[in-house]
N, C-alpha and C positions, 0 to 999 in steps of 0.2 A: 868477205863473208863466206860461210860454207853451208848454212842451213836456213830454212824459213824462220826458225825460232830466233836465230841471230839477226835476221833482217827486221823482225818485229821490234827487237830491242833497239836497233839503230833508228828505226822510224820514230821511236818515242823521243829522241833527242835531236832530230834533224830539222824540225820546222823552222827554227830561227835561221839556221845556215841556208836552208833552201830558199828562204824568202829574202835573203840579203843580196842586193844587187852587186855588192863588192866580192861575192863569193860564188864559185861554180863548184857544184858537187857532182862527182862521177862515182860509179859503182864498179866493183870487180868481184868476181867469184872464184875462189879457189875450189875447183871441182873435185878435190881429193876425198870428200866425205861421201859415205854411202847414202847420206840423207840430203844431198844437195840437188837431187833430181827435181826438175820443175822450177828451180829457183831462177834460172835465167829467163824462162818464159814469164814468170811472175813479174820480174823487173821490166822486161820488154813491154808487157801489158800496161804497166804503170807509166810508161813513157820515160823511164830512167835512162840516162846516158851511161853506157856500159863500155868499159875497156877490158880487153883480155888480161888475165892474171899475169901472163908472161910480159905483156907491155907495161902493166902497172909496176912490175918489179924493176923496170928499166928507167922509169921516169922519176922526177923529183916532185914531191907534193909538199904543201905547207902544213898539212894535217892529215892524219889517217885515223879512222875510227874502226874498231873491230869489237865484236861481242862474243868472241870465242878465241881461246888460246890454242886450239887444235889446228894450227896452220903455221906455215913458214913465214911468220910475220917479220922476222928479222931481215927478210929480203926486200922489204919496202923501205924506200929512201924517204922517210918522213917522220916527224915526231908522232908517235903512236899513242893514242888513248884507247885503253882496253877496258871493256865493261863485261862483267859476267852476264850470261844470258839466263840466269835463274836467280833465286833469292838466296844467294850466299853459297858457301862451300861446305856442303853437308853430305854429298853423295859420292860413292865410290866410282872411279872411272870405269866405263864399260870395257875399255881395252886393257886396263891394268887394275885389277881389284885391290892391289896394294896401295894405290895412290888415290888422291881425292880429285874428283872432276873439277877442272878449272885451275888446278894448282900443279899440273904435271906437263903441260905442253911446252913446245919450243917458243911459244908466244911470250913466255916470261923470261927465259934465259937462253942464250945462244952464244957459243964461242967464248964462254966465260964472262959475258957482259949481260946487263939488264936490258931487255929489249924495249919495253914500253917507256915512253916519257912519263905516263901516268896510268895507274890502274885505279879505276873508279869503283868503290865499294859502297854498300848501303849501311854499314855499321862498323864501329871500331873493332868488334870481334873479328870481322872479316879482314881488316887490316892486319891484325895480329896473326891470322892464318897465313897471310902472304909472307910475313917476315919469317915464318917457320920454314919456308922454302929457301929463302936467302935473306939475310939481314939487310942487304942493300936495298931490297924492295921497300923498306920503310920510308925511304926518301922519295919514292915514286908512287905514293898512294894518296888518294883524295877520298875522304868520306863525304858523300854527296847525296845521301838519301837514295830513293829508288824511283826512277821515272815511271816505271810500270805501275807501281802503287799510286803514284800521284795522279796518273790518268784515270785510274779507277775512282779515286776520290773526286776528281773533277767531273766525272760522269754521273755522280750520284743524283744530281738535280734532274737528270734525264731518265730516271728509273722508270717512270710511267711510259715513256716511249719505247724503251727496251722491252718492258713487259707486254706491251701491245704487239710488238714485233714477234714475240713468242706466243701470242694468243693466250697469255697467262692472266688477263684481267679477271679478278674475282677468284682466282685459283691459287693454291699454294704451289709455288714453283720449286722443284727439286732439281738441282744441277749435279750431274755426275761428271767428275773431272778425273781424267786418267793421264798419268805420265806414260812412258814407254818401258818395255821390258817385262819379263815374266813375273816380277814381283809387283807390278802396277795393278791398279784396279781392273783394267781390261785384260791384262795378262793373267791375273790370278782368278778372275771370275768373269769371263766374257759373257755369261748369260744374265748378269745382274740387271742390265738395262731392260731386257725383255721381262724379267720377273717383276720389276717395279712398275713398269708401264702397264702391265696386264692385270696386276692385282690391286693397285691403288685406284680409288674411285675416279673415273675418267673426267667427271664434271667438277671435281674438287681439286684435282692435282694436274699440273703440267710437269712432265718429266723431260728434262733436256740433257744433252751430253756433249762434252767437248773432249777431243782426243789430241794428244801431243802430236805435233807435225811428223815426228819420226815414225809413228804408227802408220800414217798415211803413206809416207815415203817408202818404208820398208815393205809394206804389203800391197800397196796400190789401192786406188779408190774402188775398183771393181770388187776386190776381195773383201775389203772392210765393209762396204755396203752389203755384200752378200751375208757376211757374218751378222750384221745388224738388221737383216731384212724383216725378221719377225717383229722386232721391236719397232722399227719404222712403220710397219703396217698397222701396229697397234697404237700409234700416236706419238712415238718418240720424236722430240724436236732435236735435230742434230745441227751442230755448228760445223759447216763444211770446211774442208782444208783451205787455208788461205784467208778465212774470215776470222774476225777478232773475237776471241772467247770472252773478253772482258765485259761485253754487253750482257752476256748470259749471267756472269757473276753478279753484276749490279742488279739485274732483274730478279735473281734468285732469293727465295726465302730460306732455303736450307741447301748446304753443299755437302755432297758425299764424295770423298776424295781419297787420296793415297799419300805417298811420300814425295810427290812432285811439288814444284814451287807454288802451284796454284793453291795448295793447302795453306801455305804461309800468307798468300795474298787474301784468301778468303777470311782467315782469322784476323788479319790486320784491318780488313774492311768491316769487321764487326759481324760477320755472318756466322750463324750456328753451323758447326761442322761435325759430321759423322765420319769416322775413319773406316774405310772398307778394306784397306790393305796398308800395313805399316812399313812395307819396303824390305823387311827382313835384313839380310846382310848388306844391302846396298846403302843403308843409312850409317853414317859415321857416328859411333857412340859419343855422347857428351856434347854434341853440337846443339845449337839452339833449336834446330829442326827436330832432333831426337827428343828434346824436352817438350816441344810442342806436341809431337805425336803421342807422347806418353800422357799428356794432359787431356787429349781429346777422347770423347766417348766413342765406342765402336758401334758400327752398324749391326743391329741384331741379326742373328742367323735366320730367324723367321719373324714375320710380322714387320711392322714399321711404326715408329713412335708417333702417337697422335699429336704430341707437343714437341716442339724443337728444343734441343738442349740449349743451355745458356752459352753465349759466346765465351771463348776462352779468356782467362784473366789477361789484362793488358800487359802485365809485366813479362809474360811469356813472349808476347809479340814484340815488345820493346827490345828484346835481345836480338831481334832479326833486322829491324828497320830503325834507322836513325833519322830523327826530325822529318817525318813525312811532310810533303808539300814544298820542300826546298830544292828538289833535284834540278829543275829547269834552270833556276837562277845560278846554282853552283856550276852546272855543266857549261852554261853560256860564258860565264866568267873564265872558266878554264880554256874553252875553245878559242875565245878571242884573245886571251893572253898569249896563247901559243902562236896564233897567226899575226899577232901584233897589230890588231885593229881595235878601235873602240867598240864596246858592246852597244848594239842598237838600242835606242830608247824611244818609246817604251818597248821592252821585250815582249814578244807575243805571249799570251797567256797559255797555260797548259790546255791542250785541246781535249774535249770529251771524245769518247769512242763513237765512230759513225754507227748509225742504226741500219740494220738490214742484213740480208744475206743468210737468213736462217732457213733451214730446210724443214718445212712443216708438212705433215701428211695427215689427212683426216682418217680416222679409223673406219674400216669397212665392216666391222661387226661389234656388237655389244652384248654383254650379259647383264640383264636387268633384273634387279631384285626389288620388290615392293616392300618398303620398310614401315609405312603407315598409311592408313586410309581414314579420313574423317570428313563429316559433312560440316560445311561452314557457309552460312548465309546463302542458301540456295545453290551452292556448288559443292563439289567433292574435291577435297584437297588431297593430292596424291604425293607422298614422299617416296622417292625411289633412289636407288644407287646403281650406277652402271660401271662395269669394268670391261676391259678388252680381253679378258681371259677367255680362251676358246672352249674351255671344258668344264669349269667349275661354277655351279650355282645359277639360279635364275633362268629366265627365258632368253633364248638366243634370237637376236634380230641381225640381219645381214643385208648389205647392199647387194643388188643383183650383179654388180660388177666386181664383187669380191674375188680376189685371186685364188682363194682356196675353195675348190668346188665342193669338197666334203662339207665345209661349213655351210655353204649356200644350200646344199641339199638336206641338211639336218636342222635348218633354222625353223623356228616357230613363226617368224614374221620376216618379210622381205620388203625392202624399200627400193624403188627404181631410181638410181642415181643418174638421171638423164632429163634434160629439158624437153618437154613435149610441146608441139605446135598448137594443140587444141585439147580440150577436155576429153573428147571421144577417143583420141589416140592414147591418152593416159589410162582411161578405163579399159581399153582393149589390151593394153600392155599388162596391167596388173592381173587381168583375168587369165591371160596367157601364162603368166608366172605361176599362178595356182595350178593350172593344168600341167605345167612342166615340173612343179615341185609339190608332190602329193603330201609331203610332211608339213607344209606350211599351213597355218590357220588363216593368215591374212597377208595381203600384198598391198603396198601403198605407193602412190606417186603424186607429184605436184602438178596441178594444172597451171596454164599460163597466168590465171588471175591470182595464184597463190593458194588456192584451195587445195587441200589434200584429198585425193580420191582413193578409197580403199575397197578392195574386193575381199569378201569373207568366204570361208570354206562352205558355208551353207547356201551360197549362191547370191546372197544379198550384197548391196553396195552401200557404202556410207561415205558422206562427204564431211569435211571438218575444216573450220577456220582455225588457224593456229598462229601462235607467236613464238613457237619453238622450232628448232631445226627438224627436218624431215625424219632423221633417225630417231629423235626423241618422240615426235608425234606418232611414229610407227609403233614404238614401245607402248605408248599410252593407249593407242587404239587397240593394240593386242590385248592389253589388260581389260579394256572396256568390252571387248568382244567376248570375253570369258564369262561375263555376268549374264544372268537371265535378262531377256529383253525388257521386262518391266522395271528392272533395277539399274539400267544403264543411265548414268547422269548426262544431262544436257551440257554441262560445263565442268571441265576438269582443270583445277589449278595445280600446276606441276612445280614441285620443289626438288631439285636435284643438283645442289651446289650452284654452279653458275648457270646451269641450263634451266632457268625458271621461265614460266610463261603459262599460257592457257591453251586448252584444246576444247573446241566446241563441236562435237559430232552432231549431225542432223540427217 
């Protein structure tokens, strides 16, 4: 293997072989790719048995599996099963724009002979694409569905667990998916994540993002995270490199994507999809992916649709994937026929995607707009909307630990993001915040018993019992403090998307 993307494809088909006492699985890495960095470390961390590429090319094996043709696979002494590491052959090669990725490497043909024992594809159309390279490949092709899509389908029953991992319960989850290259979502519009996460209501939406492994490998974690710093600080949920993006796709209510394979998987999973970038010259005209992209609605240049588009017509997806749900059985029959062993019975079921490994960060500032105020049964019901935009609309409330000093100094209200040992310490701290921040009208902190203590600019102090987060309680108390003393309600019922609850000042 050469890249993390290839390893993930292999991991989708290895469980049966790894669990078979008659079989030993070893791994080798052809380090010739610019995107292979960190792959050996990942394999070592998983406990895999690794042999050097030079050694692997000198030994005899009963079966070899690969998920990329961009390697000298003809050097391996073993029946080779080659799988594409994407959803078909639809993209121009990064190294040769005249050829199609997956159909140009020495992994298919070498020294006038067909290299793989079998090339596994997910649809008959992909088998036809192989024969366009060399007619002899027709006798070396197996149409066996797509194991990646099958794992997405197998994970659907765990959607509530994935949504909880992304803190998306009760919110509309929007997933941004980017392949790599300048025509990708991230390459064409690197500020998209920041714009969405700061303008969509924070208590109604969860914005998440997954990036192709090649982006992380080419630019490094430090650089990528620096580019996304503003979005992460505003609440973007990021799938870190090495973690499985499919849990995010299962959890998502809407996918914003580009010409990468994840668009095909999202459409096949029945997800509404908005297209942020169509890939331009990288997409091969007339391919099923090109037709899918043409059928998808575009992400608006401004604003965001309140309702999701309808999922794409099934006939468009059917041209990409053959008989979903059958990949594992077909693969196992192939593998065990090659190694001349009976297929284990019963074969392990397709595994759902593991939960976890999501990078979540709580926003350190909010812009709050009051949308409705009405009296109901002795209480005041307050409807509000919060965004994490730093400059537009509403009143600004900020955590005192916020990294942007200018925001802290310009906030109308500040909350102390720190556990205090006693109530006196909390009161002392919020008063000191007002002394240090003359532009703030109110500062709030949580006492050890859960009571929120707030100091007001007029020198008074108010306590509140609350069932909302401190950031929300601070926004409510700021609104409450702007009312004349005789009109301040004793109970406020808050409605802000998922952040509902009550605040009772006293």
